PDB file of N, CA, C and O in Angstrom:
ATOM      1  N   MET A   1      -7.267  12.399  -8.096  1.00  0.00           N
ATOM      2  CA  MET A   1      -7.946  12.347  -6.828  1.00  0.00           C
ATOM      3  C   MET A   1      -8.837  13.573  -6.636  1.00  0.00           C
ATOM      4  O   MET A   1      -9.938  13.473  -6.094  1.00  0.00           O
ATOM      5  N   ARG A   2      -8.358  14.702  -7.076  1.00  0.00           N
ATOM      6  CA  ARG A   2      -9.171  15.915  -6.933  1.00  0.00           C
ATOM      7  C   ARG A   2     -10.485  15.776  -7.690  1.00  0.00           C
ATOM      8  O   ARG A   2     -11.536  16.193  -7.204  1.00  0.00           O
ATOM      9  N   SER A   3     -10.421  15.181  -8.898  1.00  0.00           N
ATOM     10  CA  SER A   3     -11.648  15.029  -9.681  1.00  0.00           C
ATOM     11  C   SER A   3     -12.634  14.067  -9.016  1.00  0.00           C
ATOM     12  O   SER A   3     -13.823  14.072  -9.336  1.00  0.00           O
ATOM     13  N   LEU A   4     -12.137  13.243  -8.091  1.00  0.00           N
ATOM     14  CA  LEU A   4     -13.002  12.327  -7.340  1.00  0.00           C
ATOM     15  C   LEU A   4     -13.518  12.949  -6.049  1.00  0.00           C
ATOM     16  O   LEU A   4     -14.275  12.322  -5.308  1.00  0.00           O
ATOM     17  N   GLY A   5     -13.098  14.202  -5.784  1.00  0.00           N
ATOM     18  CA  GLY A   5     -13.579  14.906  -4.607  1.00  0.00           C
ATOM     19  C   GLY A   5     -12.658  14.863  -3.405  1.00  0.00           C
ATOM     20  O   GLY A   5     -13.028  15.328  -2.327  1.00  0.00           O
ATOM     21  N   ALA A   6     -11.458  14.311  -3.571  1.00  0.00           N
ATOM     22  CA  ALA A   6     -10.523  14.217  -2.450  1.00  0.00           C
ATOM     23  C   ALA A   6      -9.926  15.584  -2.142  1.00  0.00           C
ATOM     24  O   ALA A   6      -9.633  16.366  -3.046  1.00  0.00           O
ATOM     25  N   THR A   7      -9.751  15.858  -0.860  1.00  0.00           N
ATOM     26  CA  THR A   7      -9.058  17.085  -0.449  1.00  0.00           C
ATOM     27  C   THR A   7      -7.636  16.783  -0.010  1.00  0.00           C
ATOM     28  O   THR A   7      -6.788  17.675  -0.005  1.00  0.00           O
ATOM     29  N   ASP A   8      -7.364  15.530   0.359  1.00  0.00           N
ATOM     30  CA  ASP A   8      -6.025  15.070   0.733  1.00  0.00           C
ATOM     31  C   ASP A   8      -5.785  13.711   0.088  1.00  0.00           C
ATOM     32  O   ASP A   8      -6.708  12.905  -0.033  1.00  0.00           O
ATOM     33  N   ALA A   9      -4.545  13.456  -0.326  1.00  0.00           N
ATOM     34  CA  ALA A   9      -4.218  12.175  -0.939  1.00  0.00           C
ATOM     35  C   ALA A   9      -2.745  11.882  -0.743  1.00  0.00           C
ATOM     36  O   ALA A   9      -1.960  12.785  -0.455  1.00  0.00           O
ATOM     37  N   VAL A  10      -2.363  10.616  -0.900  1.00  0.00           N
ATOM     38  CA  VAL A  10      -0.971  10.187  -0.802  1.00  0.00           C
ATOM     39  C   VAL A  10      -0.643   9.394  -2.055  1.00  0.00           C
ATOM     40  O   VAL A  10      -1.406   8.513  -2.451  1.00  0.00           O
ATOM     41  N   ASN A  11       0.485   9.699  -2.679  1.00  0.00           N
ATOM     42  CA  ASN A  11       0.945   8.954  -3.835  1.00  0.00           C
ATOM     43  C   ASN A  11       1.917   7.886  -3.343  1.00  0.00           C
ATOM     44  O   ASN A  11       2.985   8.209  -2.824  1.00  0.00           O
ATOM     45  N   LEU A  12       1.553   6.618  -3.503  1.00  0.00           N
ATOM     46  CA  LEU A  12       2.404   5.515  -3.063  1.00  0.00           C
ATOM     47  C   LEU A  12       3.323   5.082  -4.198  1.00  0.00           C
ATOM     48  O   LEU A  12       2.948   5.150  -5.368  1.00  0.00           O
ATOM     49  N   ASP A  13       4.515   4.639  -3.852  1.00  0.00           N
ATOM     50  CA  ASP A  13       5.465   4.118  -4.831  1.00  0.00           C
ATOM     51  C   ASP A  13       4.856   2.889  -5.503  1.00  0.00           C
ATOM     52  O   ASP A  13       4.323   2.010  -4.828  1.00  0.00           O
ATOM     53  N   GLY A  14       4.934   2.831  -6.800  1.00  0.00           N
ATOM     54  CA  GLY A  14       4.383   1.700  -7.530  1.00  0.00           C
ATOM     55  C   GLY A  14       5.456   0.864  -8.183  1.00  0.00           C
ATOM     56  O   GLY A  14       5.198   0.229  -9.206  1.00  0.00           O
ATOM     57  N   GLY A  15       6.658   0.842  -7.622  1.00  0.00           N
ATOM     58  CA  GLY A  15       7.778   0.093  -8.198  1.00  0.00           C
ATOM     59  C   GLY A  15       7.572  -1.416  -8.142  1.00  0.00           C
ATOM     60  O   GLY A  15       6.593  -1.909  -7.582  1.00  0.00           O
ATOM     61  N   GLY A  16       8.509  -2.129  -8.732  1.00  0.00           N
ATOM     62  CA  GLY A  16       8.410  -3.580  -8.849  1.00  0.00           C
ATOM     63  C   GLY A  16       8.396  -4.333  -7.547  1.00  0.00           C
ATOM     64  O   GLY A  16       7.934  -5.474  -7.505  1.00  0.00           O
ATOM     65  N   SER A  17       8.890  -3.729  -6.472  1.00  0.00           N
ATOM     66  CA  SER A  17       8.893  -4.430  -5.185  1.00  0.00           C
ATOM     67  C   SER A  17       7.705  -4.045  -4.313  1.00  0.00           C
ATOM     68  O   SER A  17       7.588  -4.532  -3.189  1.00  0.00           O
ATOM     69  N   THR A  18       6.824  -3.185  -4.806  1.00  0.00           N
ATOM     70  CA  THR A  18       5.679  -2.736  -4.019  1.00  0.00           C
ATOM     71  C   THR A  18       4.702  -3.884  -3.794  1.00  0.00           C
ATOM     72  O   THR A  18       4.336  -4.589  -4.735  1.00  0.00           O
ATOM     73  N   THR A  19       4.283  -4.069  -2.548  1.00  0.00           N
ATOM     74  CA  THR A  19       3.297  -5.094  -2.231  1.00  0.00           C
ATOM     75  C   THR A  19       2.128  -4.468  -1.492  1.00  0.00           C
ATOM     76  O   THR A  19       2.285  -3.483  -0.771  1.00  0.00           O
ATOM     77  N   ILE A  20       0.968  -5.046  -1.680  1.00  0.00           N
ATOM     78  CA  ILE A  20      -0.239  -4.615  -0.988  1.00  0.00           C
ATOM     79  C   ILE A  20      -0.812  -5.837  -0.286  1.00  0.00           C
ATOM     80  O   ILE A  20      -1.036  -6.875  -0.908  1.00  0.00           O
ATOM     81  N   THR A  21      -1.048  -5.702   1.024  1.00  0.00           N
ATOM     82  CA  THR A  21      -1.667  -6.786   1.775  1.00  0.00           C
ATOM     83  C   THR A  21      -2.913  -6.272   2.477  1.00  0.00           C
ATOM     84  O   THR A  21      -2.967  -5.122   2.913  1.00  0.00           O
ATOM     85  N   ILE A  22      -3.903  -7.132   2.580  1.00  0.00           N
ATOM     86  CA  ILE A  22      -5.113  -6.855   3.341  1.00  0.00           C
ATOM     87  C   ILE A  22      -5.369  -8.075   4.208  1.00  0.00           C
ATOM     88  O   ILE A  22      -5.475  -9.197   3.713  1.00  0.00           O
ATOM     89  N   ASN A  23      -5.466  -7.835   5.518  1.00  0.00           N
ATOM     90  CA  ASN A  23      -5.655  -8.939   6.481  1.00  0.00           C
ATOM     91  C   ASN A  23      -4.594 -10.024   6.298  1.00  0.00           C
ATOM     92  O   ASN A  23      -4.913 -11.212   6.307  1.00  0.00           O
ATOM     93  N   GLN A  24      -3.359  -9.625   6.134  1.00  0.00           N
ATOM     94  CA  GLN A  24      -2.192 -10.507   5.984  1.00  0.00           C
ATOM     95  C   GLN A  24      -2.236 -11.366   4.730  1.00  0.00           C
ATOM     96  O   GLN A  24      -1.543 -12.381   4.655  1.00  0.00           O
ATOM     97  N   GLN A  25      -3.042 -10.977   3.740  1.00  0.00           N
ATOM     98  CA  GLN A  25      -3.098 -11.695   2.462  1.00  0.00           C
ATOM     99  C   GLN A  25      -2.524 -10.805   1.369  1.00  0.00           C
ATOM    100  O   GLN A  25      -2.954  -9.662   1.211  1.00  0.00           O
ATOM    101  N   LEU A  26      -1.548 -11.322   0.607  1.00  0.00           N
ATOM    102  CA  LEU A  26      -0.948 -10.577  -0.483  1.00  0.00           C
ATOM    103  C   LEU A  26      -1.977 -10.376  -1.588  1.00  0.00           C
ATOM    104  O   LEU A  26      -2.565 -11.341  -2.076  1.00  0.00           O
ATOM    105  N   ILE A  27      -2.194  -9.124  -1.981  1.00  0.00           N
ATOM    106  CA  ILE A  27      -3.229  -8.790  -2.961  1.00  0.00           C
ATOM    107  C   ILE A  27      -2.666  -8.692  -4.375  1.00  0.00           C
ATOM    108  O   ILE A  27      -3.324  -9.102  -5.331  1.00  0.00           O
ATOM    109  N   ASN A  28      -1.453  -8.150  -4.519  1.00  0.00           N
ATOM    110  CA  ASN A  28      -0.890  -7.980  -5.862  1.00  0.00           C
ATOM    111  C   ASN A  28       0.264  -8.951  -6.093  1.00  0.00           C
ATOM    112  O   ASN A  28       0.610  -9.728  -5.203  1.00  0.00           O
ATOM    113  N   ARG A  29       0.853  -8.909  -7.265  1.00  0.00           N
ATOM    114  CA  ARG A  29       2.006  -9.749  -7.607  1.00  0.00           C
ATOM    115  C   ARG A  29       3.180  -8.839  -7.932  1.00  0.00           C
ATOM    116  O   ARG A  29       3.270  -8.324  -9.046  1.00  0.00           O
ATOM    117  N   PRO A  30       4.089  -8.632  -6.970  1.00  0.00           N
ATOM    118  CA  PRO A  30       5.250  -7.773  -7.227  1.00  0.00           C
ATOM    119  C   PRO A  30       6.040  -8.284  -8.428  1.00  0.00           C
ATOM    120  O   PRO A  30       6.223  -9.490  -8.595  1.00  0.00           O
ATOM    121  N   SER A  31       6.501  -7.362  -9.256  1.00  0.00           N
ATOM    122  CA  SER A  31       7.194  -7.762 -10.486  1.00  0.00           C
ATOM    123  C   SER A  31       8.708  -7.695 -10.371  1.00  0.00           C
ATOM    124  O   SER A  31       9.407  -7.874 -11.368  1.00  0.00           O
ATOM    125  N   ASP A  32       9.228  -7.442  -9.177  1.00  0.00           N
ATOM    126  CA  ASP A  32      10.674  -7.382  -8.984  1.00  0.00           C
ATOM    127  C   ASP A  32      11.261  -8.776  -9.190  1.00  0.00           C
ATOM    128  O   ASP A  32      10.879  -9.719  -8.497  1.00  0.00           O
ATOM    129  N   SER A  33      12.172  -8.907 -10.124  1.00  0.00           N
ATOM    130  CA  SER A  33      12.722 -10.227 -10.467  1.00  0.00           C
ATOM    131  C   SER A  33      13.647 -10.793  -9.404  1.00  0.00           C
ATOM    132  O   SER A  33      14.020 -11.964  -9.478  1.00  0.00           O
ATOM    133  N   THR A  34      14.027  -9.991  -8.418  1.00  0.00           N
ATOM    134  CA  THR A  34      14.931 -10.482  -7.371  1.00  0.00           C
ATOM    135  C   THR A  34      14.173 -11.046  -6.174  1.00  0.00           C
ATOM    136  O   THR A  34      14.784 -11.308  -5.139  1.00  0.00           O
ATOM    137  N   ALA A  35      12.876 -11.236  -6.284  1.00  0.00           N
ATOM    138  CA  ALA A  35      12.008 -11.780  -5.236  1.00  0.00           C
ATOM    139  C   ALA A  35      11.634 -10.702  -4.236  1.00  0.00           C
ATOM    140  O   ALA A  35      11.881  -9.518  -4.465  1.00  0.00           O
ATOM    141  N   GLU A  36      11.036 -11.115  -3.127  1.00  0.00           N
ATOM    142  CA  GLU A  36      10.576 -10.147  -2.128  1.00  0.00           C
ATOM    143  C   GLU A  36      11.748  -9.433  -1.486  1.00  0.00           C
ATOM    144  O   GLU A  36      12.821 -10.006  -1.300  1.00  0.00           O
ATOM    145  N   ARG A  37      11.525  -8.172  -1.150  1.00  0.00           N
ATOM    146  CA  ARG A  37      12.523  -7.382  -0.442  1.00  0.00           C
ATOM    147  C   ARG A  37      12.051  -7.144   0.986  1.00  0.00           C
ATOM    148  O   ARG A  37      10.852  -7.184   1.260  1.00  0.00           O
ATOM    149  N   PRO A  38      12.991  -6.896   1.897  1.00  0.00           N
ATOM    150  CA  PRO A  38      12.577  -6.549   3.262  1.00  0.00           C
ATOM    151  C   PRO A  38      11.757  -5.257   3.243  1.00  0.00           C
ATOM    152  O   PRO A  38      11.938  -4.420   2.359  1.00  0.00           O
ATOM    153  N   ILE A  39      10.874  -5.096   4.198  1.00  0.00           N
ATOM    154  CA  ILE A  39      10.036  -3.897   4.283  1.00  0.00           C
ATOM    155  C   ILE A  39      10.882  -2.732   4.780  1.00  0.00           C
ATOM    156  O   ILE A  39      11.447  -2.786   5.872  1.00  0.00           O
ATOM    157  N   ALA A  40      10.964  -1.680   3.974  1.00  0.00           N
ATOM    158  CA  ALA A  40      11.701  -0.475   4.365  1.00  0.00           C
ATOM    159  C   ALA A  40      10.759   0.560   4.948  1.00  0.00           C
ATOM    160  O   ALA A  40      11.104   1.234   5.919  1.00  0.00           O
ATOM    161  N   ASP A  41       9.578   0.696   4.373  1.00  0.00           N
ATOM    162  CA  ASP A  41       8.560   1.649   4.822  1.00  0.00           C
ATOM    163  C   ASP A  41       7.196   0.991   4.707  1.00  0.00           C
ATOM    164  O   ASP A  41       6.988   0.087   3.897  1.00  0.00           O
ATOM    165  N   ALA A  42       6.282   1.456   5.522  1.00  0.00           N
ATOM    166  CA  ALA A  42       4.927   0.914   5.473  1.00  0.00           C
ATOM    167  C   ALA A  42       3.931   1.972   5.888  1.00  0.00           C
ATOM    168  O   ALA A  42       4.252   2.881   6.654  1.00  0.00           O
ATOM    169  N   ILE A  43       2.719   1.848   5.376  1.00  0.00           N
ATOM    170  CA  ILE A  43       1.598   2.672   5.806  1.00  0.00           C
ATOM    171  C   ILE A  43       0.519   1.718   6.290  1.00  0.00           C
ATOM    172  O   ILE A  43       0.094   0.829   5.552  1.00  0.00           O
ATOM    173  N   GLY A  44       0.081   1.897   7.512  1.00  0.00           N
ATOM    174  CA  GLY A  44      -0.972   1.055   8.083  1.00  0.00           C
ATOM    175  C   GLY A  44      -2.272   1.826   8.159  1.00  0.00           C
ATOM    176  O   GLY A  44      -2.297   2.975   8.600  1.00  0.00           O
ATOM    177  N   ILE A  45      -3.350   1.195   7.731  1.00  0.00           N
ATOM    178  CA  ILE A  45      -4.664   1.815   7.793  1.00  0.00           C
ATOM    179  C   ILE A  45      -5.565   0.873   8.586  1.00  0.00           C
ATOM    180  O   ILE A  45      -5.679  -0.312   8.274  1.00  0.00           O
ATOM    181  N   GLN A  46      -6.193   1.418   9.607  1.00  0.00           N
ATOM    182  CA  GLN A  46      -7.043   0.619  10.470  1.00  0.00           C
ATOM    183  C   GLN A  46      -8.401   1.270  10.592  1.00  0.00           C
ATOM    184  O   GLN A  46      -8.501   2.482  10.784  1.00  0.00           O
ATOM    185  N   ASN A  47      -9.435   0.478  10.482  1.00  0.00           N
ATOM    186  CA  ASN A  47     -10.794   0.965  10.622  1.00  0.00           C
ATOM    187  C   ASN A  47     -11.260   0.634  12.038  1.00  0.00           C
ATOM    188  O   ASN A  47     -11.250  -0.528  12.443  1.00  0.00           O
ATOM    189  N   GLY A  48     -11.657   1.632  12.770  1.00  0.00           N
ATOM    190  CA  GLY A  48     -12.126   1.379  14.128  1.00  0.00           C
ATOM    191  C   GLY A  48     -12.677   2.629  14.760  1.00  0.00           C
ATOM    192  O   GLY A  48     -12.542   3.723  14.212  1.00  0.00           O
ATOM    193  N   ARG A  49     -13.299   2.474  15.913  1.00  0.00           N
ATOM    194  CA  ARG A  49     -13.861   3.607  16.621  1.00  0.00           C
ATOM    195  C   ARG A  49     -12.931   4.047  17.732  1.00  0.00           C
ATOM    196  O   ARG A  49     -12.268   3.229  18.370  1.00  0.00           O
ATOM    197  N   VAL A  50     -12.893   5.323  17.951  1.00  0.00           N
ATOM    198  CA  VAL A  50     -12.127   5.881  19.050  1.00  0.00           C
ATOM    199  C   VAL A  50     -13.119   6.212  20.157  1.00  0.00           C
ATOM    200  O   VAL A  50     -14.114   6.900  19.931  1.00  0.00           O
ATOM    201  N   SER A  51     -12.835   5.714  21.356  1.00  0.00           N
ATOM    202  CA  SER A  51     -13.776   5.995  22.456  1.00  0.00           C
ATOM    203  C   SER A  51     -13.143   6.850  23.521  1.00  0.00           C
ATOM    204  O   SER A  51     -13.791   7.180  24.514  1.00  0.00           O
TER     205      SER A  51
END
């Protein structure tokens, strides 16, 4: 990330149960053989203006 010019970054867990959604659509295919797991932690990113 530093080589890309970032001054701050977050390393997300990339384990087999990790899922990525955009607009409520699943983007990746989790490889955990036990199927989906309940959400334990989440990071929400929203694009918008503050007035």
